[in-house]
N, C-alpha and C positions, 0 to 999 in steps of 0.2 A: 092779730093776724101775723105780725112779725114772729111772735112766739111760736105759733103753729108752724110757720115756714121753717124756722131754725130746727124745730123738733123733727120735721119731715126730712130735712137735709141730713141731720145727724143719724137718723134711722137708716137712710140710704147708704151713708158712709159705712155704718156698722155692717149692713148686709153685704156691701161690696167687699169689705175686708174679710168677712167670713167666707165668701165665695173664693177669694184669692187664696186664703189659707187652706180651704178644702182642695183646690186645684194643686197647690204645692205639696199636699200630703200624699198624692198619688203620682205614679210614674206611667210611662207608656213604652211600647215597643213598636218600632217601624223597621220594615225590611223589604227586600226584594228576593224573590225565589227565581233562581237561574239554573240553566243547564250547565253542569260542571264541565262538560267537554267543549261546548260551543260558546258559552257565556250568554246565550239568548235567554231573555226573560220567559218564565213559564206561567201561563194563566191557568186558572181553575185548579190550582194545587190546594189541597186541604191542609189547614194549619190549626193545630190545637195548642192552646195555652193552658198550663196546669201547674200544680205544685207536686214536686217529687222529692225523693231523697237522693243525695249525692255523697257517696263515700269514696270519691276519687275517680270513678269511671263514668259511664253513661248514666244519667239520672234514671231512677226507678219511679215510674209514674204512680201517683197516689190519687190526686183530685183534679178533675178537669174543671177549669174556670170559664174559658171562652173558646169559641170556634169561629173560623172564618175561611174564606177562600181568596186566593190571589186574583188580582184583576188582570186585564189584558196586557198590562205593562209589567206583570209579575209582582206588583206592590201589594202590601197589606199593612194593617195597623191594629194594635190593641191599645185602648185608652183606659184611664182610670183604674190602674192596677195598684193594689195595696202592696207596698214593698215590705212591710213588716211580716215576717214568717215565723216569729218566735213561738206562736201558738202551735206550730206544726212540727216542732222538734229542732234539735241543734243542727241537723244536717239537711234541713228543708231548703229547697231551691225552686226557683221558677224554671220551667222548661217549655220549649216549643217542639212539637213533633210535626214534621211536614211529610206528606205523602201525595203521590200522583201516579196514575196508571202508566206503566212503562218505565218507572224510575224506582231506585232503591230509596226506602224511607230514611229520614234523618231525624234524630232527636238530640237536642243539645241544651245546655244550661244557659240561661240569660239572667244577668244581674240587673234588677230593677231598682232604681233609686228615686226618691221623691223629687218631683219637679224636673226630672230629666227624661230624655228619650233614649232608650237603649237600642243598640244596633241588632237587628234580627235578620240580617242577610243570610241566606242559606243556598248552598249549591247542591243540586240533586244529580246523582250519577245515574245515567241510563242503565237499566238492568241488562241491556244488550248494547254493546258498542258495535255499531254497524257503519260500514264504509261503502259508499257508491263508487266503485272502482273506476268505471268509465264505460265507453261505448266503442265497439269495433264492428268490422264487417258492414260498414255503412254503404247503402245503395240509395237510389232515388226514393224507394218505398219501404225499406226495411233496415233494421240495425240490431246488433247483438248487445244486450245490456248485461253487466256483471257487477257483483258486489261480494263483500266478505264481512264476517262478523266474529266476535268472541263474546262469550257470556258465561255466567254461572247458572246452574240449574235453577228453575225449570228451563229446559231447552225450547227453542222455537217449535211451534206446531205448523207454521206456514211461513213462507218467505216469498218475496216478489218485488214488483216495481209499480210505481205510479209514473205516468208520463203525460205531458200536455204541451201544447204550443204556447201556453201562457205561463210565464214565470211566477205569476201571482196566484195561480190556482192549480198547482201541480197535483195536490191530493184530491182535488175534485175532478181531475181528468180521468183518463183511462187507467184501469188497474189490471195487472196480469200476474198470476201466480207463476213462480219459477218451476219449471219441470226438470231442470238440471240442478241438483242440489247434493253436494258432497260435504259431509261433516262427521266428526267423531264425537260420539255421545259417551256419557259416563255417569257416575253416581251423583247424587245431589251435592252441590258445593264444588264439583270439579269443573274446570273450565272447558267449554265446548267451542271448538274452532271450526268454522265452516265457510263455504263459498257457494254461490249460486249464480245462474245466468239464465237468460231467456231471450229468444229472438222475436222481435215484434215486426209486424208487417202492416200493410195498408196505410202507410204514411204518405203525406203529401210531399211532392218533390220540392227541392230548394227551400226547405222550411226548417226553422230552428225549433227544436224540441227540448224540453226540460225533464229530467229524470230524477227520481228519488227512490232509493231502495227502502224496503220495510221488512220487519220480522214481527211475528205475533206469537206471544206465549201466554201462559196463565197470568202473567203480571201485566199484560197489556201489549201495546204496539210501540215499537221503537223505529226511528227513521234515520236514514243516512243523510248526508248533505245533498244538495241539488247540483247536478251537473248538466251541461247542455251539449248538444251536437246539432249539426245541420245536415240534412239529407242532400244527396247529389242532385244537380240540375240535369235531369235526364229527360 
């Protein structure tokens, strides 16, 4: 019985060592996807891990290995990545490509080493930089909202505002398209600068409202920061 016990223990140790060695033979990538302008984490961003070729610039994609999406906190992780790329050529590298509607895609090289966690943090730049400028002409039941933006083509197809009496649900509140919209258009790749405004009515008196500007293009919807104002007590 003792002999069987020692043989079983020896086998367990061998298996455990083999699993440790296998874990140490691969690496992983952990990162957070964030808004480059605000630093806020971005959920539901698509992340692709692959093998590409790097000759000094942006990696050229060759083989897709894995795909995932970022969580509510912007975090994601790829595990069990084989670091040895010798079979794919001298200039082979691991890359990650991140994309999300309303943001410019990013692709970058990541160095993966056995037994280590590589940093995969990525900052995504909104395709449209939009600013909720403020609120004017405030009365007890109405106010004038204004915003400005700049972007590269494609230019916005619609612009407007969300507003709500709750700071936690601005984008689920009322939505209004801006009827006053001034902007200069140009060819693809040329910066477009514009501004827009809209007067909203039917508001409750002596109430704080929260406003967020938005623009929509073929790349998705971009949002400005949230600002607040309080109607007059009339």
